[in-house]
C-alpha positions in Angstrom: -29.6 -28.8 -20.3 -29.4 -25.0 -20.3 -30.3 -23.6 -17.0 -32.2 -20.6 -19.0 -34.4 -23.2 -20.8 -37.4 -24.7 -19.2 -37.3 -28.4 -18.2 -39.2 -30.7 -20.8 -39.1 -34.3 -21.8 -40.0 -36.4 -24.6 -41.2 -34.7 -27.8 -41.4 -31.4 -26.0 -37.6 -31.5 -25.2 -36.9 -32.4 -28.8 -39.0 -29.4 -29.8 -37.1 -27.1 -27.5 -33.8 -28.2 -28.9 -35.0 -27.5 -32.5 -36.5 -24.0 -31.9 -34.7 -22.4 -28.9 -31.5 -21.4 -31.2 -33.9 -19.6 -33.7 -35.8 -17.8 -31.0 -32.5 -16.8 -29.3 -31.1 -15.5 -32.7 -34.5 -13.3 -32.9 -34.2 -12.0 -29.4 -36.8 -14.4 -27.9 -36.7 -16.9 -25.0 -38.9 -20.1 -24.6 -41.0 -20.0 -21.4 -42.8 -23.3 -22.1 -43.7 -25.6 -25.1 -46.6 -28.1 -24.6 -48.0 -30.5 -27.3 -51.6 -31.1 -26.8 -53.7 -33.7 -28.7 -53.0 -36.8 -30.6 -54.9 -37.0 -33.8 -54.2 -33.5 -34.9 -51.9 -32.1 -32.0 -51.4 -28.3 -31.2 -47.9 -27.1 -30.3 -48.2 -24.4 -27.7 -45.2 -22.1 -27.4 -44.9 -19.4 -24.8 -42.3 -17.1 -25.2 -40.9 -13.8 -23.6 -38.4 -11.4 -25.2 -34.8 -11.9 -24.0 -34.7 -8.5 -22.4 -37.8 -9.6 -20.1 -40.4 -7.4 -21.6 -43.7 -8.6 -22.7 -44.3 -9.9 -26.3 -46.7 -8.1 -28.6 -48.9 -9.5 -31.4 -46.1 -8.8 -33.8 -43.7 -10.8 -31.9 -45.9 -13.7 -31.8 -46.1 -13.5 -35.7 -42.5 -13.4 -36.1 -41.9 -16.2 -33.8 -44.7 -18.3 -35.5 -43.3 -17.6 -38.9 -39.5 -18.6 -37.8 -40.7 -21.8 -35.8 -43.2 -22.9 -38.4 -40.4 -22.8 -40.9 -38.0 -24.8 -38.6 -40.6 -27.3 -37.7 -41.8 -27.8 -41.4 -38.2 -28.6 -42.3 -37.2 -30.9 -39.3 -40.7 -32.6 -39.4 -40.7 -33.8 -35.8 -44.5 -34.4 -35.6 -45.9 -36.7 -38.3 -49.1 -35.5 -40.1 -51.2 -32.5 -39.5 -50.5 -30.1 -36.4 -51.3 -26.6 -35.3 -49.0 -24.0 -33.8 -50.1 -21.6 -31.4 -47.6 -18.8 -30.1 -48.5 -16.5 -27.1 -47.0 -14.6 -24.3 -46.8 -16.2 -20.9 -49.4 -13.9 -19.7 -49.5 -12.1 -16.3 -50.4 -15.0 -14.1 -47.6 -16.9 -16.0 -46.1 -20.3 -15.3 -42.5 -20.3 -13.6 -40.5 -22.8 -15.5 -37.0 -21.6 -15.0 -34.8 -20.5 -12.3 -34.7 -16.9 -13.7 -38.4 -16.9 -13.7 -38.5 -17.3 -9.9 -35.7 -14.8 -9.4 -37.4 -12.4 -11.7 -40.8 -12.6 -9.9 -39.6 -12.6 -6.3 -41.8 -10.8 -4.0 -45.1 -12.2 -5.9 -47.4 -14.9 -4.8 -47.2 -18.1 -6.6 -48.6 -21.8 -6.3 -46.5 -24.6 -7.1 -47.0 -28.6 -7.3 -44.1 -31.0 -7.2 -43.7 -34.7 -8.4 -42.2 -35.9 -5.1 -43.7 -34.7 -1.9 -41.4 -32.1 0.0 -42.1 -32.3 3.9 -45.1 -34.4 3.2 -46.8 -32.2 0.8 -47.1 -31.9 -3.0 -48.9 -28.5 -3.3 -47.5 -25.1 -1.9 -48.6 -21.5 -2.1 -46.8 -18.6 -1.0 -44.3 -15.7 -1.8 -41.7 -16.3 -4.2 -38.1 -15.7 -2.7 -36.2 -16.8 -5.9 -34.1 -19.9 -7.0 -30.6 -21.1 -6.6 -28.7 -24.2 -6.6 -31.3 -26.0 -8.4 -34.1 -25.2 -6.0 -36.8 -22.6 -6.2 -37.8 -21.0 -2.8 -41.2 -20.0 -1.3 -42.4 -18.3 1.9 -45.5 -20.0 3.0 -48.6 -18.3 4.7 -47.3 -19.6 8.0 -44.0 -17.8 7.5 -41.9 -20.9 7.1 -39.5 -21.2 3.9 -39.6 -24.3 1.5 -37.1 -25.2 -1.1 -38.5 -26.9 -4.1 -36.3 -28.9 -6.3 -36.6 -27.3 -9.8 -36.4 -30.6 -11.6 -39.3 -32.0 -9.4 -41.8 -29.0 -9.9 -44.7 -30.5 -12.0 -46.2 -26.9 -12.5 -45.9 -23.4 -10.8 -47.8 -20.4 -11.7 -47.8 -16.9 -10.4 -51.1 -15.8 -8.8 -53.0 -12.9 -10.2 -52.7 -10.0 -7.6 -52.8 -6.2 -8.1 -49.2 -5.9 -7.5 -48.7 -8.5 -10.2 -50.9 -6.6 -12.7 -49.1 -3.2 -11.7 -45.7 -4.8 -12.4 -46.7 -6.3 -15.6 -48.2 -3.1 -16.8 -45.0 -1.5 -16.3 -43.0 -4.2 -18.3 -45.7 -3.8 -21.1 -45.8 -0.1 -21.6 -43.3 0.1 -24.5 -45.1 -2.8 -26.4 -48.5 -1.4 -25.7 -47.8 1.7 -27.8 -47.1 -0.3 -31.0 -50.2 -2.6 -30.2 -52.5 0.6 -30.0 -51.2 1.7 -33.3 -51.9 -1.6 -34.9 -55.4 -1.8 -33.5 -56.5 1.6 -34.7 -55.2 0.7 -38.2 -57.8 -2.3 -38.1 -55.3 -5.1 -38.8 -56.2 -8.6 -37.5 -54.1 -10.9 -35.1 -52.3 -12.9 -37.6 -50.4 -15.0 -35.1 -53.5 -16.8 -33.6 -53.2 -20.2 -35.3 -51.0 -21.7 -38.1 -52.1 -24.9 -39.8 -49.3 -27.2 -41.1 
């Protein structure tokens, strides 16, 4: 699997394979895809711009239309389903090695499937990722290497430094957002029923 794509399995892996090329063509990257519910499932897609900047409402709408079309044609989910597209947010999940490298220096929490040094949960400063492992400096000063394939979930911790760094990444997109809000337009990317 492509190292720039998040690890998924089952239906979610199939969805990543179906929609990743379309998103890449549009200049976006998948951060995470999750399928929630059984009767009428919701497909949640978190995305980033390929340049690393935060996505806007317009980006979510563009992704929603493109992905909705692909999924309508390929029909990987029987019956009715809902599509939700969003940014990864400030306290975003860390799903790819590039996320661990991009957010080095920030605080994160991680949980692994198989214990590392007798533990499953870790909290500390992100040191980056290489050779298939993500690295954290724990509160006691020790460092731990977590195999990327064994990470069940990992997420940044909301701190003032993270908020400041995210605000710097968002500044170009915010200008367009403010113009849209002043014009009174609604968020068209919220939910799309299929």
